[in-house]
N, C-alpha and C positions, 0 to 999 in steps of 0.2 A: 519197783524198787526206789527206794528215794536214794539219795546220794548220800556215800559216805562224808561227811565234815570233819568227826575227830575221829584221831587215832591214837592208842598209848603202844608202843612195842617195849619188848621187854627180850631183851635176846641173850640167851646165858645157853653156853656153848660145854657139853662135857662129853663127848664122845666115846671115851674109853678110861678105864682107871689107869692112872699113872704106873707104867710098868720100870722105873728106874728105881736106883738103890734109894734107902732111905736117908734122910740128912740128918744134922745133930741133933734134932728138935721130934724125929721122928714119924715126918711125912715124908711119903717117896715122892719123887723128882720127875717130871717128864725128860723123854729122851726126847733125842731128834726125829728117832720116828713116830712118838705121840704127835709131835707138833706138825711133821709132815700132816700126819691125818686131819688132824685140828683147820690147817690150813685147805684141805682137799675139804671139806666140809664145810668150810668158809665160803670157796667158792660158787659150792652146789645151794648156798644159801643166798649168796648175794644174787643168783641167775632167777631163785625162786621168788624173793621177796621183789626184785628190781621189777618181775613182771608183774606180780599184784600191785607195786606203788603205781603202776602206770596207768592204772585202770581208774585212780582216783584223783580224777583233774579236777574235783571240786572240793579236795580237804582244805579247810580252814584252820585244825588247831590239830598239832604234831608234838608228841612228846617220844623223844627215844631215848631208852636207858641200856645199858653192858650189865652184865655181873661183874662183881669187883675182882674176880681170880685171873689170873694170867691169861689161861685160856681162853675167860671168855673175851678179853678186851682182843685177842690176834685177830678175832672175826668183825670187829667194829672199822676198822680203817678202809678195809674195800668196801664194804656196806655203805658205810659214806660218803665214800667217792661215785658210787652207782649211783645212790638218793639225790646227792646233791651237787654233782658236777653239770653246772649249766653251759658249759662249752659241749659237752656231749650230750647232753638233757636240757636243751634251753628251754620248754615249756613244760617241765616237771615244778609242780606245786604254782600255780599260776595265780591262785586266790588264797594262798597261805596268809595266815595275820597273825599265829602265834606257835614259835617254836621253843622246846625243851631239850636239852640236849645233857644224858647224865654221864656220868663212869664213861667218857670214851675216849678214845683214840683219834684224831682226824689231822688233816691238812686244815693250816690256818688260810691257804690261799684259796683253799674249795670253799671253805666256812663265809672268808668274806665275798668271794664270788658270789656265792648262792645270794648272801643275807643283798647285797648292793643290787641285784638281779631283781629283788622283792622289794625295795626299799620303799616302793608305791602303794604294796599292801599291810607289810608286817609292821604291827604295833606293840609286838611283846617280844622278848626273847632271854630264857632266861639257859643258863650256862653254870654248870655244877660240877668240879673236880674233873675239867677237859684237859687230855696230853694233846701238845701240839707235837704231832710227827717230823722226824726229821726233813730237812730239805735242803736240796743242792743251792737256794738262794738263803739259808738259814732265817725263815720268816719264821721272828718271833712275838710274843704275845704283844712286844712293845709297839712293833708295828703295825699289827693286827688292830690294836686300839686307836693307833694315830689314822690309819688308812679308813678307819669306820667314823671316827668322831665327826660330828655332824653332819652323817652323809643319809641320815636314814630320815626323810620328815614326818612321816607316821608313826613314830617310835614314840609309845607312851613308856614305856619302861623296857631297859636292857638292863637285866640284873646277874652279877656275876658271884658265884657263891663257892665256896667248899676253900680248893686246892687246885688251881691252873700250874701242871709239870710244860716247862717251855723246852724248846727244840734242845737248849744246852743242858739239859736235867736240873735245871734252879728250877723253884719251885715263889710260887706268888698266894699268897693267902689271902684269902677274903672273908673267911668265918663264914659260919651256916645262919642260924637263926637264934634269937632268945626269946622266948615268948613272943614268937613272932615277930621279933624285932629285927630288924638288920643290921650289919656293922656300917660304921660310917664311910667306910671303905668301900664297901656295896650301893650305898646312897651316893657316896658322891663319883664314882666309876658311871654309875647311872647318869648323872649331870654330865658330866665329860663326852662320855660317847652319844650323847642325844642332843647337847649345845656348843662342843669343843671346851675354849678354854684350857686352865691348865691342866695337863694329868697328874691324878690325886698318888701322890709316890708315898709322901709324910706328912706331918700336921699343917704344913705351911700352903702345900697345891691343894690337901683336902678341904680346908678352913676356907680356898678361892673359892672352891665348889660349894659348898656348905656353911658359910661364917655360925659360930655359936650355935653351933647344936646343941639341943636337949638331950643330955645323956639318959639312957637307959642303965647300962652296965660298965662302967669304965673298966679297961685296963692298968693294972694295979702299978705297971712303968711308965709314965708318959713319955719317957726319951728311948721307949724300945721301938726296934723296926716296924714291931706285929703291933703297935699301941692301937692304930686306923682300923687295924683288920679283926681286932677282940674289943675294939670298946661299941656298942651298940646303942643306934640312936632313936628318939621317935622320930618316925618319919615324915620327912618335910611337909608342909602346908600343902596339900592339892597331889599329893604323891600320887598315882596311880588313877585319880578321879577321873580324868577321861575312859581309862580301861572298866572301872566300875560300872560303867554305864552302858559299854556296849556288850560286857562279856558276864552271863548268868553266874551263879552258885557253882554250879557244876564244873563249868571251867575252871575255875578258884581248887575247886578239889581234885579234880585231875591233872591238875598242873602247876598245882604250889603246894600252900600248904597242908592242907588235909591229905592229902594225896601220900604225902612222904613226911609228916609232922617235924621228923628229928631236923630235917635242914629246908 
């Protein structure tokens, strides 16, 4: 049997029909008992999935996504802690080269520690619609970006998409894609995470990372806080050229545009 090198996981969990009363929109709510059953199912799933993941020592590409509903996302926090906690599992995914996470709740510290532990192998990271869990030390996206910046010597692309929710409930917008073009902020953050410099939070700092970008689609209000998040630019020269040589078309289909063309 050949070793497993690529894995795409989609976790959707709906153990029962909600038993609570209908809300003002006619949808039934989950009760505390429903939520308890979801958490029990999550514990069982964590144990089973952890045992399976432990067998894929040669895994190179991993894509992990959750459903969009609240009960789906209850499952992912414990799963990701199990999969990526290098303090408990220091040898998990030792050969991983690409990681794509979508619609998950996770600990920023756990994610940071895992990526830094695999700094000598990982060259592609894609994070879309990630929510950071509350933590005692209030580990925010800003701290995550600062801790990751210029720390991954093999990194070719570190792409942020969608809406990232911070520990205090605030939202960081990166936009998705438009005709396969990414936002100015996505490209600028990629440069910051790979090479350091100014963290792109406004036009001035985004320009420090990517000066004079070729705008493909411009946000209508230049003074708006979302201007760099929703102004889409042509990819900078040599964007992802190293990865294009490393990974085949199947990789891009499963981890990027074709597999999920909306974003």
